[in-house]
Backbone as CSV, one residue per row, in Angstrom:
resi,resn,N_x,N_y,N_z,CA_x,CA_y,CA_z,C_x,C_y,C_z
1,UNK,8.975,23.737,17.310,8.352,23.363,15.953,6.901,23.575,15.807
2,UNK,6.490,24.275,14.761,5.093,24.533,14.459,4.369,23.234,14.300
3,UNK,3.215,23.010,14.878,2.427,21.924,14.529,1.740,22.003,13.195
4,UNK,1.724,20.769,12.501,0.971,20.795,11.175,-0.543,21.117,11.457
5,UNK,-1.113,21.625,10.377,-2.532,22.273,10.494,-3.384,21.569,9.498
6,UNK,-4.586,21.194,9.867,-5.608,20.833,9.044,-6.778,21.860,8.935
7,UNK,-7.006,22.412,7.728,-8.149,23.327,7.534,-9.219,22.595,6.789
8,UNK,-10.313,22.381,7.569,-11.453,21.525,7.057,-12.527,22.578,6.629
9,UNK,-12.810,22.566,5.288,-13.867,23.407,4.804,-15.159,22.648,4.643
10,UNK,-15.965,22.722,5.607,-17.228,22.078,5.633,-18.422,23.089,5.147
11,UNK,-18.571,23.056,3.702,-19.187,24.213,3.114,-20.773,24.165,3.584
12,UNK,-21.134,25.419,4.010,-22.534,25.497,4.486,-22.755,25.384,5.944
13,UNK,-21.757,24.905,6.723,-21.803,24.661,8.115,-21.984,25.964,8.830
14,UNK,-22.865,25.952,9.838,-23.093,27.233,10.616,-23.169,26.708,12.125
15,UNK,-23.017,27.676,13.050,-22.854,27.332,14.502,-24.267,26.571,14.886
16,UNK,-25.403,27.057,14.277,-26.585,26.430,14.676,-26.774,24.900,14.418
17,UNK,-25.878,24.492,13.473,-25.948,23.022,13.133,-25.211,22.179,14.134
18,UNK,-24.330,22.809,15.112,-23.592,21.967,16.082,-24.643,21.544,17.051
19,UNK,-24.354,20.335,17.665,-25.273,19.719,18.564,-25.415,18.278,18.337
20,UNK,-26.466,17.627,18.825,-26.595,16.035,18.601,-26.463,15.634,17.184
21,UNK,-26.651,16.381,16.194,-26.545,15.895,14.736,-25.113,15.869,14.334
22,UNK,-24.241,16.733,15.042,-22.941,16.932,14.579,-21.876,16.659,15.780
23,UNK,-21.797,15.446,16.362,-21.091,15.174,17.696,-19.624,15.390,17.375
24,UNK,-18.971,15.139,16.295,-17.610,15.322,16.162,-17.251,16.827,15.944
25,UNK,-18.002,17.513,15.219,-17.639,18.945,14.981,-17.933,19.733,16.273
26,UNK,-18.912,19.287,17.044,-19.383,19.946,18.351,-18.280,19.691,19.309
27,UNK,-17.834,18.474,19.340,-16.677,18.266,20.245,-15.454,19.055,19.938
28,UNK,-15.107,19.133,18.538,-14.166,20.058,18.333,-14.305,21.590,18.731
29,UNK,-15.437,22.074,18.630,-15.758,23.394,19.149,-15.680,23.547,20.575
30,UNK,-16.122,22.452,21.239,-16.165,22.556,22.670,-14.801,22.490,23.260
31,UNK,-13.951,21.558,22.716,-12.596,21.497,23.266,-11.711,22.656,22.740
32,UNK,-12.050,23.365,21.777,-11.268,24.434,21.360,-12.104,25.787,21.704
33,UNK,-12.471,26.207,20.528,-13.396,27.388,20.515,-14.112,27.699,19.221
34,UNK,-15.143,28.337,19.206,-15.966,28.713,18.093,-16.093,30.249,18.008
35,UNK,-16.040,30.708,16.800,-16.240,32.274,16.501,-16.893,32.424,15.239
36,UNK,-17.780,33.569,15.096,-18.309,33.818,13.839,-17.192,34.179,12.906
37,UNK,-17.485,33.839,11.647,-16.566,34.038,10.479,-17.291,34.736,9.346
38,UNK,-16.933,35.890,9.109,-17.566,36.785,8.033,-17.089,36.229,6.720
39,UNK,-17.824,36.561,5.677,-17.504,36.118,4.372,-17.274,37.344,3.437
40,UNK,-17.194,37.125,2.224,-17.039,38.157,1.273,-18.263,38.221,0.375
41,UNK,-18.358,39.292,-0.348,-19.293,39.546,-1.470,-18.602,39.476,-2.794
42,UNK,-18.892,38.664,-3.788,-20.012,37.673,-3.658,-19.552,36.500,-2.749
43,UNK,-20.507,35.986,-1.921,-20.294,34.835,-1.062,-20.404,33.560,-1.894
44,UNK,-19.411,33.301,-2.595,-19.373,32.151,-3.489,-18.048,31.377,-3.280
45,UNK,-17.951,30.170,-3.774,-16.692,29.384,-3.495,-15.484,29.943,-3.916
46,UNK,-15.185,30.361,-5.273,-14.041,30.799,-5.756,-13.584,32.163,-4.991
47,UNK,-14.472,33.014,-4.854,-13.963,34.339,-4.205,-13.663,34.014,-2.738
48,UNK,-14.498,33.231,-1.941,-14.439,33.107,-0.659,-12.995,32.244,-0.275
49,UNK,-12.804,31.327,-1.042,-11.592,30.494,-0.898,-10.343,31.339,-1.254
50,UNK,-10.345,32.076,-2.233,-9.269,32.903,-2.710,-8.966,33.892,-1.508
51,UNK,-9.969,34.434,-0.847,-9.695,35.425,0.198,-9.203,34.792,1.430
52,UNK,-9.741,33.487,1.720,-9.169,32.798,2.845,-7.717,32.382,2.683
53,UNK,-7.125,32.181,1.520,-5.841,31.794,1.270,-4.787,32.818,1.138
54,UNK,-5.384,34.018,0.600,-4.507,35.212,0.368,-4.697,36.161,1.525
55,UNK,-5.843,36.219,2.180,-6.046,37.334,3.230,-6.328,38.674,2.701
56,UNK,-6.774,38.616,1.354,-7.079,39.810,0.656,-8.510,39.755,0.112
57,UNK,-9.168,40.953,-0.298,-10.375,40.951,-0.802,-10.400,40.664,-2.297
58,UNK,-11.583,40.349,-2.917,-11.671,40.089,-4.339,-11.286,41.174,-5.358
59,UNK,-11.244,42.433,-4.787,-10.758,43.525,-5.620,-9.189,43.448,-5.738
60,UNK,-8.590,42.811,-4.815,-6.999,42.593,-4.786,-6.683,41.305,-5.446
61,UNK,-7.210,40.109,-5.120,-6.769,38.789,-5.657,-7.533,38.587,-6.927
62,UNK,-8.568,39.383,-7.376,-9.084,39.326,-8.647,-10.140,38.256,-8.970
63,UNK,-10.548,37.532,-7.914,-11.573,36.339,-8.106,-12.782,36.953,-7.548
64,UNK,-13.513,37.596,-8.576,-14.737,38.453,-8.173,-15.944,37.613,-8.334
65,UNK,-15.746,36.458,-8.844,-17.032,35.457,-8.895,-16.568,34.042,-9.060
66,UNK,-17.538,33.257,-9.402,-17.004,31.789,-9.858,-16.713,31.729,-11.320
67,UNK,-16.713,32.881,-11.999,-16.387,32.954,-13.395,-16.495,34.350,-13.905
68,UNK,-16.224,34.424,-15.315,-16.294,35.697,-15.872,-17.076,35.752,-17.204
69,UNK,-17.548,36.863,-17.493,-18.104,36.976,-18.889,-17.127,37.777,-19.607
70,UNK,-16.588,37.131,-20.754,-15.550,37.699,-21.561,-16.291,38.343,-22.772
71,UNK,-16.299,39.610,-22.846,-17.061,40.414,-23.851,-16.410,40.093,-25.131
72,UNK,-15.039,40.018,-25.318,-14.423,39.759,-26.571,-14.890,38.375,-27.222
73,UNK,-15.269,37.409,-26.416,-15.626,36.097,-26.823,-17.188,35.932,-26.758
74,UNK,-17.959,36.928,-26.130,-19.217,36.830,-25.854,-19.651,35.312,-25.227
75,UNK,-18.857,35.063,-24.204,-18.910,33.645,-23.604,-18.816,33.955,-22.036
76,UNK,-19.468,33.076,-21.381,-19.258,32.982,-19.849,-18.301,31.764,-19.503
77,UNK,-17.182,31.997,-18.979,-16.434,30.805,-18.458,-16.501,30.797,-16.979
78,UNK,-17.011,29.593,-16.504,-17.096,29.319,-15.053,-16.094,28.236,-14.664
79,UNK,-15.863,28.358,-13.343,-15.083,27.235,-12.796,-13.632,26.882,-13.426
80,UNK,-13.013,27.988,-13.667,-11.644,27.829,-14.303,-10.683,27.216,-13.233
81,UNK,-9.667,26.576,-13.688,-8.902,25.808,-12.706,-7.650,26.296,-12.374
82,UNK,-7.008,27.083,-13.166,-5.540,27.462,-13.033,-5.275,28.319,-11.835
83,UNK,-4.475,27.970,-10.968,-4.165,28.778,-9.756,-3.507,30.155,-10.111
84,UNK,-2.982,30.155,-11.366,-2.367,31.615,-11.933,-3.370,32.653,-12.080
85,UNK,-4.760,32.385,-11.935,-5.735,33.333,-12.038,-5.833,34.154,-10.714
86,UNK,-5.316,33.582,-9.648,-5.437,34.268,-8.330,-4.153,35.109,-8.124
87,UNK,-4.299,36.408,-7.724,-3.200,37.310,-7.454,-2.832,37.323,-5.966
88,UNK,-1.651,37.413,-5.690,-1.234,37.596,-4.288,-0.608,36.357,-3.732
89,UNK,0.074,36.573,-2.547,0.696,35.452,-1.879,-0.244,34.574,-1.105
90,UNK,-0.213,33.259,-1.163,-1.179,32.241,-0.496,-0.384,31.957,0.850
91,UNK,-1.306,31.358,1.701,-0.749,31.086,3.075,0.258,29.936,2.856
92,UNK,0.256,29.157,1.871,1.388,28.165,1.706,2.709,28.723,1.116
93,UNK,2.407,29.791,0.264,3.587,30.441,-0.146,4.362,31.115,0.992
94,UNK,3.511,31.693,2.060,4.316,32.356,3.226,4.846,31.277,3.993
95,UNK,4.214,30.149,4.109,4.817,28.928,4.998,6.124,28.567,4.261
96,UNK,6.139,28.374,2.967,7.415,27.910,2.363,8.512,28.957,2.406
97,UNK,8.223,30.351,2.429,9.117,31.261,2.513,9.834,31.286,3.902
98,UNK,9.032,30.869,4.938,9.634,30.905,6.228,10.346,29.606,6.483
99,UNK,9.982,28.596,5.885,10.578,27.255,6.092,10.598,26.404,4.808
100,UNK,11.753,26.190,4.264,11.790,25.443,2.931,11.223,24.065,3.057
101,UNK,11.154,23.461,4.153,10.660,22.188,4.403,9.137,22.158,4.579
102,UNK,8.485,23.285,4.579,7.079,23.338,4.668,6.187,22.720,3.408
103,UNK,5.337,21.918,3.694,4.685,21.272,2.527,3.160,21.334,2.751
104,UNK,2.402,21.434,1.575,1.006,21.506,1.630,0.384,20.373,0.737
105,UNK,-0.934,20.060,1.281,-1.791,19.151,0.503,-3.005,19.882,0.288
106,UNK,-3.348,20.163,-0.977,-4.542,20.822,-1.277,-5.643,19.977,-1.888
107,UNK,-6.593,19.510,-1.062,-7.488,18.363,-1.564,-8.814,18.958,-1.852
108,UNK,-9.027,19.263,-3.135,-10.253,19.724,-3.757,-10.618,21.190,-3.453
109,UNK,-9.812,21.965,-2.784,-10.063,23.389,-2.876,-9.780,23.740,-4.299
110,UNK,-10.446,24.989,-4.531,-10.436,25.506,-5.949,-9.254,26.065,-6.247
111,UNK,-9.016,26.420,-7.668,-7.912,27.043,-8.226,-6.649,26.104,-7.844
112,UNK,-6.799,24.760,-7.999,-5.806,23.812,-7.633,-4.714,23.461,-8.692
113,UNK,-5.161,23.668,-9.822,-4.071,23.254,-11.010,-2.940,24.275,-10.985
114,UNK,-1.818,23.588,-10.915,-0.514,24.372,-11.040,-0.191,25.285,-9.950
115,UNK,-0.929,24.876,-8.762,-0.717,25.544,-7.497,0.703,25.219,-6.862
116,UNK,1.353,26.016,-6.151,2.807,25.837,-5.604,2.635,24.911,-4.439
117,UNK,2.103,23.766,-4.557,1.937,22.847,-3.410,2.472,21.409,-3.819
118,UNK,2.852,20.691,-2.843,3.502,19.407,-3.022,2.326,18.334,-3.404
119,UNK,1.179,18.411,-2.834,0.230,17.325,-3.036,-1.141,18.053,-3.355
120,UNK,-1.761,17.540,-4.305,-3.253,18.259,-4.746,-3.881,17.357,-5.436
121,UNK,-5.228,17.476,-5.495,-6.188,16.684,-6.319,-7.411,17.510,-6.455
122,UNK,-7.924,17.458,-7.772,-9.137,18.316,-8.069,-9.780,17.585,-9.280
123,UNK,-11.166,17.831,-9.428,-11.851,17.256,-10.560,-11.346,17.809,-11.805
124,UNK,-11.147,16.917,-12.817,-10.697,17.368,-14.106,-11.340,16.445,-15.198
125,UNK,-12.541,16.612,-15.547,-13.083,15.669,-16.528,-12.376,15.739,-17.890
126,UNK,-12.552,14.593,-18.641,-12.038,14.550,-19.905,-13.186,14.623,-20.868
127,UNK,-12.950,15.366,-21.949,-13.991,15.733,-22.950,-13.534,15.150,-24.324
128,UNK,-14.008,13.893,-24.651,-13.516,13.385,-26.104,-14.309,14.056,-27.191
129,UNK,-13.916,13.960,-28.339,-14.589,14.531,-29.698,-15.978,14.274,-29.674
130,UNK,-16.408,13.115,-29.315,-17.777,12.917,-29.452,-18.839,13.490,-28.410
131,UNK,-18.229,14.386,-27.636,-19.046,15.150,-26.781,-19.237,14.573,-25.357
132,UNK,-18.758,13.399,-25.099,-19.029,12.896,-23.743,-18.177,13.552,-22.698
133,UNK,-18.568,13.446,-21.479,-17.874,14.026,-20.339,-17.410,12.804,-19.444
134,UNK,-16.198,12.527,-19.244,-15.658,11.346,-18.603,-15.038,11.830,-17.366
135,UNK,-15.446,11.070,-16.369,-14.848,11.313,-14.957,-13.387,11.270,-14.886
136,UNK,-12.694,12.336,-14.392,-11.220,12.251,-14.284,-10.882,13.196,-13.393
137,UNK,-9.562,13.132,-12.899,-9.132,14.148,-11.958,-7.603,14.627,-12.264
138,UNK,-7.247,15.727,-11.809,-5.836,16.222,-11.829,-5.138,16.103,-10.533
139,UNK,-3.977,15.646,-10.506,-3.208,15.593,-9.160,-1.849,16.051,-9.389
140,UNK,-1.330,16.556,-8.214,0.132,16.756,-8.240,0.711,16.042,-6.980
141,UNK,1.664,15.137,-7.102,2.282,14.735,-8.350,1.218,13.822,-9.192
142,UNK,1.470,13.702,-10.554,0.635,13.194,-11.426,0.326,11.816,-10.902
143,UNK,1.186,11.117,-10.421,0.914,9.700,-9.978,0.013,9.496,-8.711
144,UNK,-0.184,10.580,-7.970,-1.112,10.615,-6.812,-2.402,10.179,-7.142
145,UNK,-3.073,10.717,-8.327,-4.425,10.318,-8.805,-4.423,8.809,-9.002
146,UNK,-3.474,8.247,-9.629,-3.585,6.850,-9.762,-3.613,6.049,-8.562
147,UNK,-2.660,6.482,-7.627,-2.648,5.766,-6.268,-3.783,5.833,-5.509
148,UNK,-4.556,6.973,-5.535,-5.709,7.011,-4.797,-6.963,6.421,-5.459
149,UNK,-6.979,6.544,-6.764,-7.993,5.743,-7.442,-7.958,4.205,-7.393
150,UNK,-6.704,3.737,-7.348,-6.469,2.452,-7.267,-7.208,1.866,-5.782
151,UNK,-7.067,2.744,-4.829,-7.599,2.417,-3.457,-9.134,2.759,-3.407
152,UNK,-9.620,3.777,-4.044,-10.992,4.202,-3.737,-11.848,4.401,-4.932
153,UNK,-11.347,3.962,-6.044,-12.030,4.013,-7.383,-11.953,5.402,-7.909
154,UNK,-12.404,5.581,-9.236,-12.318,6.809,-9.799,-13.252,7.869,-9.004
155,UNK,-12.739,9.057,-8.886,-13.453,10.131,-8.155,-14.944,10.316,-8.842
156,UNK,-15.812,10.174,-7.973,-17.319,10.179,-8.422,-17.715,11.565,-8.807
157,UNK,-17.453,12.044,-9.946,-17.578,13.520,-10.516,-19.182,13.716,-10.371
158,UNK,-19.959,12.832,-10.932,-21.497,13.152,-11.032,-22.146,13.010,-9.717
159,UNK,-21.404,12.668,-8.624,-21.927,12.813,-7.216,-21.357,14.115,-6.469
160,UNK,-20.555,14.847,-7.327,-19.877,16.073,-6.765,-20.611,17.291,-7.375
161,UNK,-20.932,17.276,-8.618,-21.695,18.195,-9.383,-22.996,17.824,-9.878
162,UNK,-24.004,18.565,-9.953,-25.198,18.298,-10.783,-26.273,17.664,-9.843
163,UNK,-27.284,17.202,-10.578,-28.511,16.731,-9.748,-28.183,15.497,-9.007
164,UNK,-27.260,14.602,-9.311,-27.050,13.455,-8.578,-26.041,13.628,-7.347
165,UNK,-25.561,14.901,-7.046,-24.561,15.055,-6.026,-25.145,14.580,-4.646
166,UNK,-24.376,13.850,-4.016,-24.617,13.337,-2.602,-23.455,13.144,-1.849
167,UNK,-23.521,12.490,-0.668,-22.357,12.237,0.215,-21.188,11.564,-0.401
168,UNK,-21.423,10.759,-1.393,-20.448,9.766,-1.831,-19.124,10.656,-2.290
169,UNK,-19.370,11.883,-2.868,-18.187,12.695,-3.212,-17.377,13.167,-2.043
170,UNK,-18.100,13.608,-0.917,-17.444,14.138,0.016,-16.726,12.838,0.929
171,UNK,-17.342,11.682,0.930,-16.716,10.525,1.564,-15.429,10.177,0.880
172,UNK,-15.413,10.196,-0.480,-14.207,9.972,-1.264,-13.129,10.976,-0.978
173,UNK,-13.339,12.243,-0.910,-12.452,13.291,-0.568,-11.954,13.057,0.762
174,UNK,-12.667,12.672,1.765,-12.185,12.421,3.196,-11.355,11.347,3.166
175,UNK,-11.683,10.202,2.513,-10.859,8.995,2.598,-9.602,9.264,1.797
176,UNK,-9.560,9.982,0.692,-8.225,10.181,0.014,-7.395,11.230,0.885
177,UNK,-8.017,12.142,1.467,-7.317,13.197,2.229,-6.584,12.454,3.378
178,UNK,-7.329,11.569,4.138,-6.646,10.842,5.223,-5.532,10.063,4.651
179,UNK,-5.612,9.485,3.477,-4.504,8.686,2.940,-3.186,9.530,2.724
180,UNK,-3.496,10.775,2.084,-2.383,11.784,1.976,-1.867,12.232,3.275
181,UNK,-2.629,12.577,4.321,-2.300,13.046,5.544,-1.337,11.980,6.225
182,UNK,-1.658,10.707,6.224,-0.948,9.666,6.909,0.267,9.237,6.082
183,UNK,0.345,9.410,4.700,1.545,8.805,4.025,2.449,10.008,3.916
184,UNK,1.993,11.247,3.931,3.103,12.331,3.403,3.127,13.367,4.632
185,UNK,2.348,13.497,5.600,2.412,14.311,6.759,2.677,15.801,6.435
186,UNK,1.794,16.262,5.626,1.918,17.792,5.018,1.965,18.714,6.375
187,UNK,2.585,19.846,6.172,2.595,20.839,7.296,1.220,21.610,7.282
188,UNK,0.591,21.669,6.107,-0.782,22.344,5.791,-1.547,21.377,4.952
189,UNK,-2.750,20.982,5.510,-3.697,20.177,4.738,-5.053,20.909,4.607
190,UNK,-5.390,21.205,3.413,-6.574,21.857,2.900,-7.592,20.884,2.466
191,UNK,-8.766,20.672,3.060,-9.778,19.622,2.689,-11.201,20.403,2.502
192,UNK,-11.698,20.095,1.301,-12.992,20.571,0.811,-14.031,19.505,0.946
193,UNK,-15.026,19.656,1.770,-16.100,18.784,2.057,-17.509,19.449,1.571
194,UNK,-18.003,19.343,0.361,-19.085,20.024,-0.128,-20.588,19.509,0.085
195,UNK,-20.713,18.517,0.862,-22.084,17.864,0.826,-23.163,18.705,1.365
196,UNK,-22.973,19.403,2.441,-24.033,20.263,3.046,-24.641,21.156,2.002
197,UNK,-23.814,21.659,1.053,-24.181,22.744,0.216,-25.437,22.259,-0.713
198,UNK,-25.428,20.844,-1.083,-26.299,20.419,-2.084,-27.643,20.663,-1.589
199,UNK,-28.255,20.138,-0.452,-29.630,20.172,-0.193,-29.973,21.487,0.535
200,UNK,-28.944,22.161,1.041,-29.095,23.634,1.458,-29.671,24.446,0.434
201,UNK,-29.085,24.264,-0.834,-29.716,24.943,-1.989,-30.883,24.315,-2.664
202,UNK,-31.010,23.016,-2.622,-32.081,22.250,-3.136,-33.276,22.481,-2.296
203,UNK,-33.222,22.412,-1.092,-34.402,22.284,-0.253,-34.499,23.486,0.738
204,UNK,-33.554,24.249,1.030,-33.451,25.418,1.916,-33.066,24.950,3.356
205,UNK,-32.515,25.899,4.119,-31.991,25.482,5.449,-32.968,25.104,6.416
206,UNK,-34.260,25.275,6.215,-35.322,24.858,7.275,-35.886,23.457,6.964
207,UNK,-35.545,22.897,5.919,-36.128,21.640,5.594,-35.611,20.582,6.587
208,UNK,-36.585,19.673,7.119,-36.130,18.702,8.294,-34.989,17.759,7.701
209,UNK,-34.960,17.604,6.239,-33.943,16.556,5.731,-32.654,17.095,5.860
210,UNK,-32.375,18.246,6.252,-31.061,18.836,6.357,-30.335,18.280,7.610
211,UNK,-31.183,17.832,8.693,-30.640,17.230,9.726,-29.786,16.008,9.448
212,UNK,-30.309,15.178,8.459,-29.525,13.972,8.080,-28.354,14.365,7.399
213,UNK,-28.398,15.388,6.591,-27.160,15.764,5.889,-26.091,16.250,6.992
214,UNK,-26.478,16.983,7.966,-25.504,17.217,8.932,-24.897,16.030,9.501
215,UNK,-25.633,15.074,9.851,-25.146,13.847,10.365,-24.170,13.075,9.406
216,UNK,-24.427,13.071,8.136,-23.646,12.475,7.271,-22.353,13.118,7.061
217,UNK,-22.387,14.548,6.982,-21.035,15.263,6.757,-20.199,15.316,8.176
218,UNK,-20.954,15.271,9.232,-20.104,15.184,10.469,-19.375,13.932,10.613
219,UNK,-19.969,12.739,10.081,-19.256,11.497,10.161,-17.954,11.501,9.312
220,UNK,-18.041,12.299,8.252,-16.832,12.328,7.321,-15.755,13.381,7.944
221,UNK,-16.237,14.391,8.494,-15.443,15.288,9.200,-14.768,14.652,10.443
222,UNK,-15.541,13.874,11.133,-15.102,13.246,12.303,-13.872,12.179,11.826
223,UNK,-13.822,11.599,10.828,-12.761,10.752,10.433,-11.564,11.541,10.309
224,UNK,-11.586,12.795,9.559,-10.519,13.607,9.396,-10.040,14.141,10.744
225,UNK,-10.902,14.554,11.617,-10.521,15.187,12.867,-9.783,14.078,13.639
226,UNK,-10.343,12.947,13.672,-9.643,11.713,14.597,-8.191,11.553,14.043
227,UNK,-8.094,11.496,12.653,-6.659,11.228,12.118,-5.800,12.478,12.347
228,UNK,-6.288,13.610,12.289,-5.562,14.813,12.518,-5.094,14.813,14.087
229,UNK,-5.939,14.383,15.017,-5.524,14.371,16.321,-4.442,13.255,16.548
230,UNK,-4.645,12.102,15.855,-3.654,10.923,15.823,-2.253,11.446,15.515
231,UNK,-2.374,12.489,14.529,-1.041,12.832,13.919,-0.515,14.066,14.606
232,UNK,-1.101,14.557,15.641,-0.685,15.785,16.348,-0.942,17.076,15.634
233,UNK,-1.981,17.193,14.864,-2.228,18.307,14.057,-3.214,19.262,14.748
234,UNK,-3.075,20.663,14.562,-3.976,21.632,14.865,-5.196,21.468,13.820
235,UNK,-6.344,21.874,14.194,-7.460,21.717,13.253,-8.283,23.039,13.316
236,UNK,-8.638,23.425,12.228,-9.596,24.510,12.002,-10.662,24.123,11.113
237,UNK,-11.976,24.160,11.480,-13.011,23.744,10.780,-13.957,25.085,10.379
238,UNK,-14.183,25.333,9.214,-14.821,26.451,8.840,-15.738,26.309,7.575
239,UNK,-16.545,27.402,7.230,-17.336,27.329,5.996,-17.091,28.577,5.127
240,UNK,-17.160,28.334,3.900,-17.031,29.688,2.948,-18.217,30.668,3.228
241,UNK,-19.249,30.042,3.423,-20.528,30.919,3.550,-21.570,30.155,4.274
242,UNK,-22.641,30.894,4.613,-23.922,30.172,5.036,-24.967,30.451,4.074
243,UNK,-25.943,29.400,4.126,-27.123,29.534,3.196,-28.367,29.867,4.099
244,UNK,-29.088,30.895,3.933,-30.212,31.272,4.665,-31.392,31.170,3.854
245,UNK,-32.630,31.118,4.457,-33.832,31.122,3.930,-34.101,32.476,3.014
246,UNK,-34.865,32.212,1.830,-35.067,33.482,1.150,-36.574,33.619,0.950
247,UNK,-37.039,34.826,0.960,-38.539,35.023,0.964,-38.960,35.660,-0.465
248,UNK,-38.030,36.025,-1.294,-38.231,36.726,-2.466,-37.040,36.331,-3.505
249,UNK,-37.567,35.622,-4.477,-36.427,35.412,-5.699,-36.150,36.568,-6.350
250,UNK,-34.874,36.472,-6.847,-34.354,37.500,-7.911,-34.242,36.707,-9.270
251,UNK,-35.062,37.138,-10.234,-35.166,36.513,-11.448,-34.040,37.113,-12.384
252,UNK,-32.820,36.683,-12.144,-31.744,37.175,-12.833,-31.779,37.338,-14.289
253,UNK,-32.264,36.205,-14.914,-32.335,36.051,-16.392,-33.396,37.085,-16.956
254,UNK,-34.427,37.300,-16.241,-35.424,38.361,-16.690,-34.768,39.706,-16.677
255,UNK,-34.071,39.884,-15.678,-33.410,41.382,-15.484,-32.493,41.441,-16.736
256,UNK,-31.608,40.497,-17.035,-30.764,40.500,-18.103,-31.405,40.751,-19.467
257,UNK,-32.581,40.043,-19.674,-33.396,40.226,-20.863,-33.848,41.613,-20.939
258,UNK,-34.457,42.151,-19.899,-35.020,43.473,-19.913,-33.957,44.483,-20.355
259,UNK,-32.706,44.260,-19.963,-31.728,45.334,-20.198,-30.943,44.997,-21.606
260,UNK,-31.409,44.132,-22.265,-30.792,43.649,-23.565,-29.515,42.949,-23.501
261,UNK,-29.315,42.197,-22.489,-28.074,41.426,-22.276,-28.262,39.938,-22.620
262,UNK,-29.460,39.521,-22.772,-29.840,38.197,-22.863,-31.021,37.897,-23.986
263,UNK,-30.720,37.074,-24.964,-31.870,36.659,-25.800,-31.872,35.236,-25.876
264,UNK,-32.924,34.582,-26.298,-33.119,33.133,-26.471,-33.405,32.724,-27.858
265,UNK,-32.709,31.715,-28.339,-32.947,31.159,-29.582,-33.157,29.635,-29.644
266,UNK,-33.841,29.217,-30.522,-34.151,27.717,-30.486,-33.223,26.946,-31.422
267,UNK,-32.651,25.884,-30.997,-31.660,25.137,-31.650,-32.208,23.722,-31.882
268,UNK,-31.274,22.996,-32.432,-31.695,21.638,-32.872,-32.191,20.792,-31.485
269,UNK,-31.411,21.045,-30.491,-31.656,20.305,-29.366,-32.548,20.860,-28.318
270,UNK,-33.149,22.014,-28.623,-34.262,22.650,-27.937,-33.885,24.083,-27.698
271,UNK,-34.192,24.647,-26.705,-33.953,26.150,-26.361,-32.566,26.314,-25.899
């Protein structure tokens, strides 16, 4: 019988981060093995995850960025959620085809809504008519969200996206994923831990404060690794991409303006 598998997506993790600040991930690498993992271009979440799950390139699965510019609408749509946007067979589709009893938990990996998995959860804010953005989530089955939020509180969306993003969101995801792993014993569990990504982009990879972020995310990864070992699971820890230091910025909006693709207008609330 094939062992169940945990794929732990520790965004921004590199081999150089292993060591004293990451004892759990380092132990995992030492007891198993570690190899370089290439990424795709563009090296962004939606494209990289879709390639990981389909084994195909963006030109084949269609996810060429984290969003698209729709010329007929003259609008940019980012971070769409429907799994139907991704073309091709996913790893969990192949697992189900081989064994009808194969089950998957997809915890905060992208293109989560309407995926052909048994258990899933992803951020899905509510937008009432007065313009507010209210924290909420989507889950499969629908009651899973209520079960997890009863135990761990409402998913902290504003600690997941935006200037307030911190370890709180990754900790919530880790705890909720452990709950699903223990209760449902999926054949495949996909877990997304985004914390490292925040300050790597805010501060850069050489900032001394990154060491504390490595320690924080290693603690959350360690909880998942320990439970996976307890449940007899195989474990893969990986990252979608690495963030490296930059010496020269690319002013994208300036280039777009120079070529006539972007103009600025003043509105009631500002620019």
